[in-house]
LUMDOKE-178483 format. One record per residue: x, y, z of N, C-alpha, C in turn; residue in three letters. Coordinates in steps of 0.05 Angstrom, whole numbers, plus 32768, in hexadecimal, padded with zeros to 4 digits. Layout:
# residues N
ATOM_X_Y_Z_X_Y_Z_X_Y_Z_Ala
...
END
This chain:
# residues 114
ATOM_8A32_9059_8AB6_8A49_9048_8AB6_8A41_902C_8AAC_Met
ATOM_8A4F_9021_8A99_8A49_9008_8A8D_8A59_8FF2_8A9B_Gln
ATOM_8A4C_8FDB_8AA1_8A58_8FC5_8AB0_8A5B_8FAD_8A9D_Arg
ATOM_8A71_8F9D_8AA1_8A76_8F86_8A91_8A67_8F6E_8A9C_Asp
ATOM_8A57_8F61_8A8D_8A4A_8F47_8A92_8A4A_8F3E_8AAF_Ala
ATOM_8A3E_8F4D_8AC1_8A3C_8F44_8ADC_8A55_8F4A_8AED_Gly
ATOM_8A6A_8F54_8AE2_8A82_8F5B_8AF1_8A81_8F78_8AF9_Leu
ATOM_8A88_8F7E_8B11_8A88_8F9A_8B19_8AA2_8FA0_8B28_Ser
ATOM_8AA9_8FB9_8B28_8AC0_8FC1_8B37_8AB9_8FD9_8B48_Lys
ATOM_8AC7_8FDE_8B5E_8AC0_8FF5_8B6F_8AC2_900F_8B5F_Pro
ATOM_8AB2_9022_8B68_8AB2_903C_8B5A_8ACE_9049_8B5D_Glu
ATOM_8ADB_9045_8B74_8AF5_9051_8B78_8B07_903C_8B85_Ser
ATOM_8B1F_9038_8B7A_8B31_9025_8B86_8B3D_902E_8BA0_Phe
ATOM_8B38_9048_8BA7_8B42_9053_8BC0_8B31_904A_8BD8_Asp
ATOM_8B18_9042_8BD2_8B06_903B_8BE8_8B02_901C_8BE7_Gln
ATOM_8B09_900F_8BFD_8B05_8FF2_8BFE_8AE8_8FEA_8BFF_Pro
ATOM_8AE1_8FD3_8BF5_8AC6_8FC9_8BF6_8ABF_8FC0_8C12_Thr
ATOM_8AA6_8FBB_8C18_8A9E_8FB2_8C33_8AAC_8F97_8C3A_Gln
ATOM_8AAD_8F85_8C26_8ABB_8F6B_8C2B_8AD8_8F6F_8C32_Ala
ATOM_8AE5_8F82_8C24_8B01_8F87_8C29_8B04_8F94_8C45_Ala
ATOM_8AF2_8FA5_8C4C_8AF4_8FB1_8C67_8AF3_8F9C_8C7D_Arg
ATOM_8AE1_8F89_8C79_8ADF_8F74_8C8D_8AF9_8F63_8C8E_Leu
ATOM_8B06_8F60_8C78_8B1F_8F50_8C78_8B36_8F5F_8C84_Ser
ATOM_8B34_8F7A_8C87_8B49_8F8A_8C93_8B4D_8F84_8CB0_Asp
ATOM_8B37_8F7B_8CBE_8B39_8F77_8CDB_8B4C_8F60_8CE1_Glu
ATOM_8B5D_8F64_8CF4_8B6F_8F4F_8CFE_8B87_8F49_8CED_Gly
ATOM_8B8D_8F5A_8CD9_8BA4_8F55_8CC9_8BBD_8F63_8CD2_Thr
ATOM_8BBC_8F70_8CE9_8BD3_8F7D_8CF6_8BE2_8F8F_8CE3_Ala
ATOM_8BD5_8FA2_8CD6_8BE2_8FB5_8CC6_8BE7_8FAC_8CA9_Gly
ATOM_8BE1_8F93_8CA3_8BE5_8F8A_8C87_8BCA_8F86_8C7B_Arg
ATOM_8BBB_8F9C_8C78_8BA0_8F9A_8C6F_8B9E_8F91_8C52_Ala
ATOM_8B8A_8F80_8C4D_8B84_8F76_8C32_8B6D_8F87_8C28_Cys
ATOM_8B73_8F9D_8C1B_8B5D_8FAF_8C12_8B4E_8FA3_8BFB_Arg
ATOM_8B5C_8F96_8BE9_8B4F_8F8B_8BD1_8B58_8F6E_8BCE_Tyr
ATOM_8B4D_8F5C_8BDF_8B57_8F41_8BE0_8B55_8F32_8BC5_Pro
ATOM_8B42_8F38_8BB4_8B40_8F2A_8B9B_8B56_8F33_8B88_Ile
ATOM_8B5D_8F4C_8B88_8B70_8F57_8B75_8B8D_8F56_8B7F_Arg
ATOM_8B92_8F57_8B9A_8BAD_8F5A_8BA3_8BBB_8F41_8BAC_Ser
ATOM_8BAE_8F2A_8BAA_8BB9_8F10_8BB1_8BC2_8F10_8BCF_Arg
ATOM_8BB3_8F1D_8BDF_8BB9_8F1E_8BFC_8BAA_8F07_8C09_Cys
ATOM_8BB9_8EF7_8C18_8BAE_8EDF_8C24_8BAF_8EE1_8C43_Phe
ATOM_8B9C_8ED5_8C50_8B9C_8ED3_8C6D_8B9F_8EB6_8C74_Glu
ATOM_8BAB_8EB0_8C8B_8BAF_8E95_8C94_8B94_8E89_8C9C_Ala
ATOM_8B90_8E70_8C96_8B78_8E62_8C9E_8B79_8E5B_8CBC_Val
ATOM_8B8F_8E51_8CC5_8B93_8E4B_8CE1_8BA5_8E60_8CEE_Asp
ATOM_8B9A_8E70_8CFF_8BAA_8E84_8D0D_8BA8_8E7F_8D2B_Lys
ATOM_8BBD_8E85_8D3A_8BBC_8E84_8D56_8BC8_8E9D_8D62_Val
ATOM_8BC0_8EA4_8D79_8BCB_8EBB_8D87_8BE0_8EB0_8D9A_Glu
ATOM_8BF8_8EBB_8D99_8C0E_8EB2_8DAA_8C12_8EC6_8DC0_Val
ATOM_8C10_8EBB_8DD9_8C15_8ECC_8DF1_8C29_8EBE_8E02_Arg
ATOM_8C3C_8ECD_8E0D_8C50_8EC1_8E1F_8C44_8EBC_8E3A_Pro
ATOM_8C4F_8EA8_8E48_8C47_8EA3_8E63_8C56_8EB5_8E77_Leu
ATOM_8C6C_8EC1_8E6E_8C7C_8ED2_8E7F_8C82_8EEC_8E70_Val
ATOM_8C8A_8F01_8E7F_8C92_8F19_8E72_8CB0_8F19_8E6D_Thr
ATOM_8CB9_8F29_8E5B_8CD6_8F2B_8E56_8CDC_8F36_8E3B_Gly
ATOM_8CF5_8F3C_8E37_8CFE_8F46_8E1D_8D04_8F30_8E0A_Thr
ATOM_8CF9_8F31_8DF2_8CFE_8F1D_8DDE_8D1A_8F22_8DD3_Ile
ATOM_8D2C_8F0D_8DD4_8D47_8F11_8DCA_8D4C_8F01_8DB0_Val
ATOM_8D3A_8EEF_8DA8_8D3D_8EE0_8D8F_8D21_8ED7_8D86_Ala
ATOM_8D1E_8ED8_8D6B_8D06_8ECE_8D5E_8D0E_8EB7_8D4C_Val
ATOM_8D01_8EA0_8D4E_8D09_8E89_8D3F_8CF6_8E82_8D27_Tyr
ATOM_8CE6_8E95_8D1E_8CD5_8E8F_8D07_8CD3_8EA9_8CF7_Phe
ATOM_8CCB_8EA7_8CDE_8CC6_8EBE_8CCD_8CA8_8EC3_8CCC_Lys
ATOM_8CA0_8EDC_8CCA_8C84_8EE3_8CC9_8C76_8ED4_8CB2_Asp
ATOM_8C61_8EC7_8CB8_8C52_8EB8_8CA4_8C5B_8E9C_8CA1_Gly
ATOM_8C70_8E93_8CAE_8C7A_8E78_8CAB_8C67_8E64_8CBA_Ala
ATOM_8C67_8E4C_8CB0_8C58_8E37_8CBD_8C68_8E2D_8CD5_Leu
ATOM_8C5B_8E2B_8CEC_8C67_8E20_8D04_8C56_8E0A_8D0E_Val
ATOM_8C63_8DF8_8D1D_8C55_8DE1_8D28_8C55_8DE3_8D46_Lys
ATOM_8C43_8DD4_8D53_8C41_8DD4_8D70_8C5C_8DCB_8D7B_Lys
ATOM_8C66_8DD9_8D8E_8C80_8DD3_8D9A_8C98_8DE1_8D8D_Gly
ATOM_8C94_8DEE_8D76_8CAB_8DFC_8D6A_8CB2_8E14_8D7C_Asp
ATOM_8CCC_8E19_8D7D_8CD6_8E30_8D8D_8CD1_8E49_8D7D_Arg
ATOM_8CC4_8E5C_8D89_8CBD_8E75_8D7B_8CCE_8E8D_8D83_Leu
ATOM_8CD2_8E90_8D9D_8CE1_8EA7_8DA8_8CF3_8E9E_8DBF_Phe
ATOM_8D07_8EAF_8DC5_8D17_8EAC_8DDD_8D14_8EC6_8DED_Ser
ATOM_8D0F_8EC3_8E06_8D0C_8EDA_8E18_8D26_8EDD_8E28_Ile
ATOM_8D2F_8EF5_8E2D_8D48_8EFA_8E3C_8D47_8EEC_8E57_Asp
ATOM_8D59_8EDA_8E5C_8D59_8ECB_8E75_8D65_8EDA_8E8D_Pro
ATOM_8D71_8EF1_8E88_8D7F_8F00_8E9D_8D6E_8F06_8EB5_Gly
ATOM_8D57_8F12_8EB2_8D47_8F18_8ECA_8D3E_8EFF_8ED9_Pro
ATOM_8D39_8EE9_8ECB_8D30_8ED1_8ED8_8D48_8EC4_8EE7_Tyr
ATOM_8D5F_8EC4_8EDB_8D77_8EB9_8EE9_8D7D_8ECA_8F02_Ala
ATOM_8D7A_8EE4_8F00_8D7E_8EF5_8F18_8D6A_8EEE_8F2E_Ala
ATOM_8D51_8EE9_8F26_8D3D_8EE2_8F3A_8D43_8EC7_8F47_Glu
ATOM_8D4C_8EB4_8F37_8D54_8E99_8F42_8D6B_8E9D_8F55_Val
ATOM_8D7F_8EAD_8F4E_8D95_8EB2_8F61_8D8C_8EBF_8F7B_Asp
ATOM_8D7A_8ED2_8F78_8D6F_8EE0_8F90_8D61_8ECD_8FA2_Arg
ATOM_8D4F_8EBC_8F97_8D41_8EA9_8FA8_8D53_8E93_8FB3_Thr
ATOM_8D68_8E8C_8FA5_8D7B_8E78_8FAF_8D8A_8E84_8FC7_Ala
ATOM_8D90_8E9E_8FC6_8D9D_8EAB_8FDC_8D8B_8EAD_8FF4_Ala
ATOM_8D71_8EB3_8FEF_8D5D_8EB4_9005_8D5B_8E98_9012_Gln
ATOM_8D5B_8E83_9002_8D59_8E68_900D_8D71_8E61_901E_Leu
ATOM_8D89_8E68_9014_8DA2_8E63_9023_8DA1_8E72_903E_Ala
ATOM_8D98_8E8B_903D_8D96_8E9B_9056_8D82_8E8E_906A_Ala
ATOM_8D6B_8E85_905F_8D57_8E78_9071_8D62_8E5E_907C_Ala
ATOM_8D71_8E4F_906C_8D7C_8E36_9076_8D91_8E3B_908C_Gln
ATOM_8DA2_8E50_9088_8DB6_8E57_909C_8DA8_8E60_90B6_Ala
ATOM_8D93_8E70_90B3_8D84_8E79_90CB_8D77_8E61_90D9_Gln
ATOM_8D6D_8E4E_90CA_8D61_8E36_90D7_8D77_8E26_90E6_Glu
ATOM_8D8F_8E23_90DA_8DA5_8E14_90E8_8DAD_8E23_9101_Arg
ATOM_8DAE_8E3D_9101_8DB5_8E4D_9118_8DA0_8E4A_912E_Tyr
ATOM_8D87_8E4C_9126_8D71_8E49_913A_8D71_8E2E_9146_Ala
ATOM_8D76_8E19_9136_8D77_8DFD_9141_8D8E_8DFA_9154_Thr
ATOM_8DA6_8E05_914D_8DBD_8E04_915E_8DB8_8E14_9178_Ser
ATOM_8DAC_8E2B_9176_8DA7_8E3B_918D_8D93_8E2D_91A0_Asp
ATOM_8D7F_8E21_9195_8D6B_8E12_91A5_8D78_8DFA_91B3_Ala
ATOM_8D8A_8DEC_91A5_8D98_8DD5_91B1_8DAA_8DDF_91C8_Ala
ATOM_8DB7_8DF6_91C5_8DC7_8E01_91DB_8DB7_8E09_91F3_Gly
ATOM_8D9F_8E14_91EE_8D8D_8E1C_9203_8D83_8E04_9212_Ala
ATOM_8D7E_8DEE_9204_8D74_8DD5_9211_8D8A_8DCA_9223_Asp
ATOM_8DA3_8DCC_921B_8DB9_8DC2_922C_8DBC_8DD2_9246_Arg
ATOM_8DB7_8DEC_9244_8DB9_8DFD_925C_8DA0_8DFB_926E_Leu
ATOM_8D8B_8DF3_9262_8D72_8DF5_926F_8D66_8DE2_927F_Gly
END
């Protein structure tokens, strides 16, 4: 096989080179098999986004590959389960306060009799 002035190409375009294989890692299914030929680019600054809470994502406020800044809103999570939990704990608080008022009143009545 004859080669052009120091330029070489893979024996088969079906098999990625070792450098291309290394670039496949971490591209989440968008592998750059031939980065020199395919104009496939990877971001220089990447971050992993993890939520602090669990929930169903109901809105996405960016497009894949878009530049985002610190503080930009990225997702909205369904507030329903959290609102239900707030309501449940508010009801528990109200019940505990009512029980405390009853116990205070009952103790005051017992002091008067006693």
